[in-house]
VEXNU-319689 format. One record per atom (N, C-alpha, C): residue number from 1; residue in three letters; atom name; z, x, y. Coordinates in nm, 4 decimals, padded with zeros to 6 digits. Atoms other than C-alpha are relative to their C-alpha. Layout:
+-----+---------+-------+----------+----------+----------+
! num ! residuo ! atomo !       c3 !       c1 !       c2 !
+-----+---------+-------+----------+----------+----------+
! NUM !     ala !    CA !        Z !        X !        Y !
...
+-----+---------+-------+----------+----------+----------+
***
This chain:
+-----+---------+-------+----------+----------+----------+
! num ! residuo ! atomo !       c3 !       c1 !       c2 !
+-----+---------+-------+----------+----------+----------+
!   1 !     met !     N ! -00.0010 !  00.0791 ! -00.1154 !
!   1 !     met !    CA !  00.0021 !  00.0048 ! -00.0022 !
!   1 !     met !     C ! -00.0040 !  00.0828 !  00.1292 !
!   2 !     thr !     N !  00.0104 ! -00.0789 ! -00.1261 !
!   2 !     thr !    CA ! -00.0772 !  00.1163 !  00.3492 !
!   2 !     thr !     C !  00.1208 ! -00.0339 !  00.0796 !
!   3 !     lys !     N ! -00.1182 !  00.0276 ! -00.0958 !
!   3 !     lys !    CA !  00.1842 !  00.1363 !  00.6253 !
!   3 !     lys !     C ! -00.0115 ! -00.1294 !  00.0678 !
!   4 !     val !     N !  00.0217 !  00.1278 ! -00.0630 !
!   4 !     val !    CA !  00.0350 ! -00.1668 !  00.7873 !
!   4 !     val !     C !  00.0372 ! -00.1142 ! -00.0831 !
!   5 !     gln !     N ! -00.0352 !  00.1004 !  00.0951 !
!   5 !     gln !    CA !  00.0666 ! -00.3664 !  00.4794 !
!   5 !     gln !     C !  00.1517 ! -00.0089 ! -00.0321 !
!   6 !     leu !     N ! -00.1537 ! -00.0019 !  00.0163 !
!   6 !     leu !    CA !  00.4306 ! -00.2604 !  00.4228 !
!   6 !     leu !     C !  00.0647 ! -00.0573 !  00.1212 !
!   7 !     leu !     N ! -00.0613 !  00.0551 ! -00.1249 !
!   7 !     leu !    CA !  00.5075 ! -00.3435 !  00.7856 !
!   7 !     leu !     C ! -00.0113 ! -00.1529 ! -00.0026 !
!   8 !     ala !     N !  00.0309 !  00.1406 !  00.0088 !
!   8 !     ala !    CA !  00.3466 ! -00.6926 !  00.7399 !
!   8 !     ala !     C !  00.0846 ! -00.0678 ! -00.0985 !
!   9 !     leu !     N ! -00.0846 !  00.0598 !  00.1009 !
!   9 !     leu !    CA !  00.5411 ! -00.7506 !  00.4190 !
!   9 !     leu !     C !  00.1431 !  00.0038 !  00.0481 !
!  10 !     gly !     N ! -00.1389 ! -00.0076 ! -00.0555 !
!  10 !     gly !    CA !  00.8667 ! -00.6326 !  00.5884 !
!  10 !     gly !     C !  00.0306 ! -00.1118 !  00.0967 !
!  11 !     ile !     N ! -00.0089 !  00.1021 ! -00.0986 !
!  11 !     ile !    CA !  00.8093 ! -00.8687 !  00.8729 !
!  11 !     ile !     C !  00.0014 ! -00.1403 ! -00.0604 !
!  12 !     ala !     N !  00.0014 !  00.1248 !  00.0645 !
!  12 !     ala !    CA !  00.7255 ! -01.1522 !  00.6372 !
!  12 !     ala !     C !  00.1279 ! -00.0301 ! -00.0732 !
!  13 !     ile !     N ! -00.1251 !  00.0307 !  00.0646 !
!  13 !     ile !    CA !  01.0538 ! -01.1061 !  00.4655 !
!  13 !     ile !     C !  00.1166 ! -00.0055 !  00.0982 !
!  14 !     val !     N ! -00.1138 ! -00.0035 ! -00.0993 !
!  14 !     val !    CA !  01.2870 ! -01.0172 !  00.7501 !
!  14 !     val !     C ! -00.0025 ! -00.1132 !  00.1012 !
!  15 !     leu !     N !  00.0126 !  00.0989 ! -00.0998 !
!  15 !     leu !    CA !  01.1636 ! -01.2684 !  01.0027 !
!  15 !     leu !     C !  00.0511 ! -00.1341 ! -00.0512 !
!  16 !     pro !     N ! -00.0576 !  00.1344 !  00.0413 !
!  16 !     pro !    CA !  01.2258 ! -01.5874 !  00.7954 !
!  16 !     pro !     C !  00.1470 !  00.0067 ! -00.0302 !
!  17 !     leu !     N ! -00.1483 ! -00.0088 !  00.0264 !
!  17 !     leu !    CA !  01.5706 ! -01.4544 !  00.6822 !
!  17 !     leu !     C !  00.0767 !  00.0009 !  00.1307 !
!  18 !     ser !     N ! -00.0757 !  00.0070 ! -00.1358 !
!  18 !     ser !    CA !  01.6733 ! -01.3898 !  01.0465 !
!  18 !     ser !     C ! -00.0063 ! -00.1375 !  00.0556 !
!  19 !     val !     N !  00.0022 !  00.1357 ! -00.0594 !
!  19 !     val !    CA !  01.5560 ! -01.7338 !  01.1595 !
!  19 !     val !     C !  00.0943 ! -00.0937 ! -00.0830 !
!  20 !     leu !     N ! -00.0950 !  00.0837 !  00.0802 !
!  20 !     leu !    CA !  01.7485 ! -01.8868 !  00.8631 !
!  20 !     leu !     C !  00.1455 !  00.0276 !  00.0377 !
!  21 !     leu !     N ! -00.1404 ! -00.0281 ! -00.0402 !
!  21 !     leu !    CA !  02.0679 ! -01.6986 !  00.9585 !
!  21 !     leu !     C !  00.0314 ! -00.0567 !  00.1323 !
!  22 !     tyr !     N ! -00.0240 !  00.0490 ! -00.1395 !
!  22 !     tyr !    CA !  02.0330 ! -01.7943 !  01.3231 !
!  22 !     tyr !     C !  00.0150 ! -00.1562 ! -00.0038 !
!  23 !     ser !     N ! -00.0102 !  00.1415 !  00.0012 !
!  23 !     ser !    CA !  01.9766 ! -02.1678 !  01.2442 !
!  23 !     ser !     C !  00.1362 ! -00.0361 ! -00.0765 !
!  24 !     ser !     N ! -00.1248 !  00.0289 !  00.0620 !
!  24 !     ser !    CA !  02.2671 ! -02.1609 !  01.0029 !
!  24 !     ser !     C !  00.1208 !  00.0148 !  00.0909 !
!  25 !     ser !     N ! -00.1166 ! -00.0202 ! -00.0911 !
!  25 !     ser !    CA !  02.5092 ! -02.0230 !  01.2630 !
!  25 !     ser !     C ! -00.0013 ! -00.1102 !  00.1079 !
!  26 !     arg !     N !  00.0021 !  00.1060 ! -00.1038 !
!  26 !     arg !    CA !  02.3909 ! -02.2859 !  01.5163 !
!  26 !     arg !     C !  00.0435 ! -00.1328 ! -00.0645 !
!  27 !     ser !     N ! -00.0332 !  00.1283 !  00.0628 !
!  27 !     ser !    CA !  02.4340 ! -02.5691 !  01.2680 !
!  27 !     ser !     C !  00.1481 ! -00.0098 ! -00.0199 !
!  28 !     ala !     N ! -00.1462 ! -00.0011 !  00.0158 !
!  28 !     ala !    CA !  02.8003 ! -02.4602 !  01.2097 !
!  28 !     ala !     C !  00.0624 ! -00.0456 !  00.1247 !
!  29 !     gly !     N ! -00.0522 !  00.0460 ! -00.1234 !
!  29 !     gly !    CA !  02.8660 ! -02.5111 !  01.5765 !
!  29 !     gly !     C ! -00.0247 ! -00.1413 !  00.0216 !
!  30 !     asp !     N !  00.0368 !  00.1374 ! -00.0145 !
!  30 !     asp !    CA !  02.6802 ! -02.8353 !  01.5759 !
!  30 !     asp !     C !  00.0921 ! -00.0934 ! -00.0840 !
!  31 !     lys !     N ! -00.0843 !  00.0787 !  00.0870 !
!  31 !     lys !    CA !  02.8960 ! -02.9555 !  01.2852 !
!  31 !     lys !     C !  00.1378 ! -00.0229 !  00.0591 !
!  32 !     gln !     N ! -00.1166 ! -00.0013 ! -00.0646 !
!  32 !     gln !    CA !  03.2075 ! -02.8762 !  01.4706 !
!  32 !     gln !     C ! -00.0026 ! -00.1049 !  00.1241 !
!  33 !     thr !     N !  00.0103 !  00.0892 ! -00.1124 !
!  33 !     thr !    CA !  03.0880 ! -03.0681 !  01.7759 !
!  33 !     thr !     C ! -00.0135 ! -00.1427 ! -00.0558 !
!  34 !     ile !     N !  00.0159 !  00.1332 !  00.0607 !
!  34 !     ile !    CA !  02.9843 ! -03.3677 !  01.5664 !
!  34 !     ile !     C !  00.1376 ! -00.0526 ! -00.0556 !
!  35 !     arg !     N ! -00.1391 !  00.0426 !  00.0565 !
!  35 !     arg !    CA !  03.3279 ! -03.3778 !  01.3856 !
!  35 !     arg !     C !  00.0946 ! -00.0300 !  00.1168 !
!  36 !     ala !     N ! -00.0809 !  00.0268 ! -00.1141 !
!  36 !     ala !    CA !  03.4962 ! -03.3704 !  01.7275 !
!  36 !     ala !     C ! -00.0322 ! -00.1379 !  00.0594 !
!  37 !     glu !     N !  00.0440 !  00.1279 ! -00.0545 !
!  37 !     glu !    CA !  03.2857 ! -03.6598 !  01.8519 !
!  37 !     glu !     C !  00.0325 ! -00.1189 ! -00.0970 !
!  38 !     ile !     N ! -00.0374 !  00.1095 !  00.0927 !
!  38 !     ile !    CA !  03.3465 ! -03.8647 !  01.5392 !
!  38 !     ile !     C !  00.1528 ! -00.0276 !  00.0108 !
!  39 !     gly !     N ! -00.1415 !  00.0212 ! -00.0208 !
!  39 !     gly !    CA !  03.7163 ! -03.8041 !  01.5827 !
!  39 !     gly !     C !  00.0380 ! -00.0763 !  00.1210 !
!  40 !     glu !     N ! -00.0253 !  00.0769 ! -00.1232 !
!  40 !     glu !    CA !  03.7073 ! -03.9278 !  01.9398 !
!  40 !     glu !     C ! -00.0413 ! -00.1466 ! -00.0249 !
!  41 !     gly !     N !  00.0489 !  00.1387 !  00.0217 !
!  41 !     gly !    CA !  03.5041 ! -04.2358 !  01.8277 !
!  41 !     gly !     C !  00.1070 ! -00.0649 ! -00.0928 !
!  42 !     lys !     N ! -00.1033 !  00.0709 !  00.0885 !
!  42 !     lys !    CA !  03.7667 ! -04.3077 !  01.5480 !
!  42 !     lys !     C !  00.1205 ! -00.0439 !  00.0860 !
!  43 !     his !     N ! -00.1157 !  00.0411 ! -00.0944 !
!  43 !     his !    CA !  04.0422 ! -04.3032 !  01.8158 !
!  43 !     his !     C ! -00.0266 ! -00.1166 !  00.0861 !
!  44 !     ala !     N !  00.0416 !  00.1086 ! -00.0850 !
!  44 !     ala !    CA !  03.8492 ! -04.5288 !  02.0416 !
!  44 !     ala !     C ! -00.0105 ! -00.1329 ! -00.0796 !
!  45 !     leu !     N !  00.0114 !  00.1142 !  00.0783 !
!  45 !     leu !    CA !  03.7739 ! -04.7680 !  01.7639 !
!  45 !     leu !     C !  00.1369 ! -00.0589 ! -00.0450 !
!  46 !     arg !     N ! -00.1373 !  00.0420 !  00.0332 !
!  46 !     arg !    CA !  04.1356 ! -04.7790 !  01.6473 !
!  46 !     arg !     C !  00.0683 ! -00.0680 !  00.1153 !
!  47 !     ala !     N ! -00.0648 !  00.0605 ! -00.1233 !
!  47 !     ala !    CA !  04.2548 ! -04.8526 !  01.9988 !
!  47 !     ala !     C ! -00.0653 ! -00.1350 !  00.0269 !
!  48 !     glu !     N !  00.0687 !  00.1314 ! -00.0204 !
!  48 !     glu !    CA !  03.9922 ! -05.1366 !  02.0274 !
!  48 !     glu !     C !  00.0542 ! -00.1003 ! -00.1059 !
!  49 !     met !     N ! -00.0506 !  00.0876 !  00.1102 !
!  49 !     met !    CA !  04.1109 ! -05.2728 !  01.6828 !
!  49 !     met !     C !  00.1463 ! -00.0516 !  00.0407 !
!  50 !     glu !     N ! -00.1303 !  00.0509 ! -00.0339 !
!  50 !     glu !    CA !  04.4681 ! -05.2878 !  01.8105 !
!  50 !     glu !     C ! -00.0018 ! -00.1010 !  00.1013 !
!  51 !     val !     N !  00.0131 !  00.0982 ! -00.1078 !
!  51 !     val !    CA !  04.3613 ! -05.4757 !  02.1174 !
!  51 !     val !     C ! -00.0439 ! -00.1332 ! -00.0649 !
!  52 !     leu !     N !  00.0549 !  00.1262 !  00.0619 !
!  52 !     leu !    CA !  04.1631 ! -05.7225 !  01.8985 !
!  52 !     leu !     C !  00.1048 ! -00.0578 ! -00.0844 !
!  53 !     arg !     N ! -00.1123 !  00.0615 !  00.0787 !
!  53 !     arg !    CA !  04.4622 ! -05.7631 !  01.6658 !
!  53 !     arg !     C !  00.0922 ! -00.0707 !  00.0806 !
!  54 !     ala !     N ! -00.0943 !  00.0703 ! -00.0895 !
!  54 !     ala !    CA !  04.6833 ! -05.8516 !  01.9571 !
!  54 !     ala !     C ! -00.0618 ! -00.1213 !  00.0447 !
!  55 !     asp !     N !  00.0622 !  00.1245 ! -00.0466 !
!  55 !     asp !    CA !  04.4314 ! -06.0981 !  02.0870 !
!  55 !     asp !     C ! -00.0127 ! -00.0999 ! -00.1133 !
!  56 !     thr !     N ! -00.0016 !  00.0921 !  00.1058 !
!  56 !     thr !    CA !  04.3938 ! -06.2548 !  01.7473 !
!  56 !     thr !     C !  00.1395 ! -00.0598 ! -00.0270 !
!  57 !     ala !     N ! -00.1442 !  00.0504 !  00.0207 !
!  57 !     ala !    CA !  04.7706 ! -06.2811 !  01.7012 !
!  57 !     ala !     C !  00.0385 ! -00.1051 !  00.1108 !
!  58 !     ala !     N ! -00.0278 !  00.0987 ! -00.1115 !
!  58 !     ala !    CA !  04.7949 ! -06.4503 !  02.0443 !
!  58 !     ala !     C ! -00.0762 ! -00.1286 ! -00.0129 !
!  59 !     gly !     N !  00.0724 !  00.1206 !  00.0315 !
!  59 !     gly !    CA !  04.5175 ! -06.6837 !  01.9585 !
!  59 !     gly !     C !  00.0522 ! -00.0830 ! -00.1087 !
!  60 !     leu !     N ! -00.0580 !  00.0733 !  00.1166 !
!  60 !     leu !    CA !  04.6729 ! -06.7776 !  01.6309 !
!  60 !     leu !     C !  00.1316 ! -00.0651 !  00.0477 !
!  61 !     ala !     N ! -00.1254 !  00.0613 ! -00.0518 !
!  61 !     ala !    CA !  05.0047 ! -06.8451 !  01.8061 !
!  61 !     ala !     C ! -00.0314 ! -00.1199 !  00.0872 !
!  62 !     arg !     N !  00.0366 !  00.1164 ! -00.0845 !
!  62 !     arg !    CA !  04.8305 ! -07.0726 !  02.0522 !
!  62 !     arg !     C ! -00.0444 ! -00.1161 ! -00.0856 !
!  63 !     val !     N !  00.0466 !  00.0989 !  00.0958 !
!  63 !     val !    CA !  04.6681 ! -07.2563 !  01.7639 !
!  63 !     val !     C !  00.1258 ! -00.0694 ! -00.0768 !
!  64 !     gln !     N ! -00.1263 !  00.0480 !  00.0594 !
!  64 !     gln !    CA !  05.0080 ! -07.2931 !  01.5831 !
!  64 !     gln !     C !  00.0681 ! -00.0857 !  00.0839 !
!  65 !     arg !     N ! -00.0745 !  00.0932 ! -00.0886 !
!  65 !     arg !    CA !  05.1647 ! -07.4334 !  01.8911 !
!  65 !     arg !     C ! -00.0666 ! -00.1345 !  00.0162 !
!  66 !     ala !     N !  00.0769 !  00.1221 ! -00.0225 !
!  66 !     ala !    CA !  04.8821 ! -07.6807 !  01.9413 !
!  66 !     ala !     C !  00.0117 ! -00.0918 ! -00.1269 !
!  67 !     ile !     N ! -00.0156 !  00.0872 !  00.1138 !
!  67 !     ile !    CA !  04.9149 ! -07.7946 !  01.5861 !
!  67 !     ile !     C !  00.1426 ! -00.0568 ! -00.0085 !
!  68 !     ala !     N ! -00.1374 !  00.0537 ! -00.0056 !
!  68 !     ala !    CA !  05.2907 ! -07.8286 !  01.6195 !
!  68 !     ala !     C !  00.0094 ! -00.1168 !  00.0992 !
!  69 !     arg !     N !  00.0046 !  00.1004 ! -00.0979 !
!  69 !     arg !    CA !  05.2343 ! -08.0377 !  01.9262 !
!  69 !     arg !     C ! -00.0601 ! -00.1355 ! -00.0563 !
!  70 !     phe !     N !  00.0693 !  00.1125 !  00.0607 !
!  70 !     phe !    CA !  04.9878 ! -08.2579 !  01.7426 !
!  70 !     phe !     C !  00.0851 ! -00.0620 ! -00.1123 !
!  71 !     glu !     N ! -00.0861 !  00.0608 !  00.1095 !
!  71 !     glu !    CA !  05.2233 ! -08.2978 !  01.4429 !
!  71 !     glu !     C !  00.1149 ! -00.0780 !  00.0647 !
!  72 !     asn !     N ! -00.1058 !  00.0729 ! -00.0661 !
!  72 !     asn !    CA !  05.4989 ! -08.3977 !  01.6827 !
!  72 !     asn !     C ! -00.0382 ! -00.1343 !  00.0549 !
!  73 !     lys !     N !  00.0601 !  00.1288 ! -00.0477 !
!  73 !     lys !    CA !  05.2849 ! -08.6643 !  01.8471 !
!  73 !     lys !     C ! -00.0273 ! -00.0871 ! -00.1141 !
!  74 !     phe !     N !  00.0346 !  00.0829 !  00.1147 !
!  74 !     phe !    CA !  05.1672 ! -08.7848 !  01.5081 !
!  74 !     phe !     C !  00.1256 ! -00.0621 ! -00.0608 !
!  75 !     val !     N ! -00.1237 !  00.0561 !  00.0519 !
!  75 !     val !    CA !  05.5305 ! -08.8186 !  01.3883 !
!  75 !     val !     C !  00.0552 ! -00.1099 !  00.0866 !
!  76 !     val !     N ! -00.0404 !  00.1075 ! -00.0839 !
!  76 !     val !    CA !  05.6208 ! -09.0171 !  01.6884 !
!  76 !     val !     C ! -00.0796 ! -00.1264 ! -00.0064 !
!  77 !     his !     N !  00.0854 !  00.1160 ! -00.0040 !
!  77 !     his !    CA !  05.3251 ! -09.2508 !  01.6800 !
!  77 !     his !     C ! -00.0193 ! -00.0623 ! -00.1370 !
!  78 !     asp !     N !  00.0319 !  00.0421 !  00.1324 !
!  78 !     asp !    CA !  05.2882 ! -09.2824 !  01.3057 !
!  78 !     asp !     C !  00.0842 ! -00.1268 ! -00.0387 !
!  79 !     pro !     N ! -00.0706 !  00.1184 !  00.0349 !
!  79 !     pro !    CA !  05.5704 ! -09.5364 !  01.2552 !
!  79 !     pro !     C ! -00.0522 ! -00.1300 !  00.0698 !
!  80 !     glu !     N !  00.0452 !  00.1262 ! -00.0758 !
!  80 !     glu !    CA !  05.4190 ! -09.7682 !  01.5124 !
!  80 !     glu !     C ! -00.1232 ! -00.0576 ! -00.0697 !
!  81 !     his !     N !  00.1218 !  00.0431 !  00.0631 !
!  81 !     his !    CA !  05.1017 ! -09.7939 !  01.3043 !
!  81 !     his !     C !  00.0175 ! -00.0388 ! -00.1466 !
!  82 !     arg !     N ! -00.0257 !  00.0327 !  00.1485 !
!  82 !     arg !    CA !  05.2595 ! -09.8519 !  00.9598 !
!  82 !     arg !     C !  00.0312 ! -00.1549 ! -00.0216 !
!  83 !     asn !     N ! -00.0397 !  00.1468 !  00.0124 !
!  83 !     asn !    CA !  05.3550 ! -10.2215 !  01.0226 !
!  83 !     asn !     C ! -00.1255 ! -00.0875 ! -00.0295 !
+-----+---------+-------+----------+----------+----------+
***
């Protein structure tokens, strides 16, 4: 093999390996960034879930109070209609 062919072969081997190593190191940093963003998203979702749980509990309490008022009215008026 001539020197030119050896040089071309060396470049053909070294260049792809160096690109692979470079992209691998970049992807490690990207993974850390993505994990951090996912963690932040989890915290935001959990906070929103707590708000929704509180809203749901308050809504159920209102429904229960409305049912209790309806039952009280029904108990008061029911004897009048049994005759």
